[in-house]
N, C-alpha and C positions, 0 to 999 in steps of 0.2 A: 458689173463684168462677173463677179464672183457668182451672183444669182443665177447667171445665164451659164454656168460652168456646173453649178449643182443642180440645177434643174436638167440638164443635159444627161449628167451621172446618173439621176434618179429615174429618168425616161428610159435609159438604156438598162436600167437594172429590172425595170417593169417590162420591157420588151424579152429581156433574156428568160426572167422567171415565167413570161408568160409562154415560152416554148415547151416548160416542162411543168406547170402546176396551171390548173384551173383557175382563174380569177374569183370563182366563187368558193374556192375552198377556203376553210377556216384560217389555213397558215400561210395564205399566200403574202400578207405584209410582213411577216418574219422571213419569210424565203427573200422578200424583197429587200428588206434591210440588209440582210446578210451578204446578198449580192451588191449591194451599194456599196456598205463598206469595205468588200473585197476590192470593187472598183475604184475606191478612194485611195486605197492603200497603193494600187497599182497605180494610180496618177500622180502620186506622192512620190513612188520609187523612179518613175520615167523623168518627174520634173528633176529629182536628186541626182541621178546617174546619167541622164543623157549629155547634160553640158561637160560631165567627167570624161565621157567617151569620145566625143567629138571636139576634144580640146586638143590642139595641137601643140606639141613640146618643141617649138623650134629653138635650139639653144645656140 
């Protein structure tokens, strides 16, 4: 499960970077790593905050 999630994030990063930088560029892997780290941070924030936002406080 974790492998599928990591592969999806890395593939999405590759697609996003391919829109802005050609794949033959020397710095393509660097940009891909930066975008993948940003996507991992966004995914972690979603996992952390979405349950707090959707929780009902029925007192």
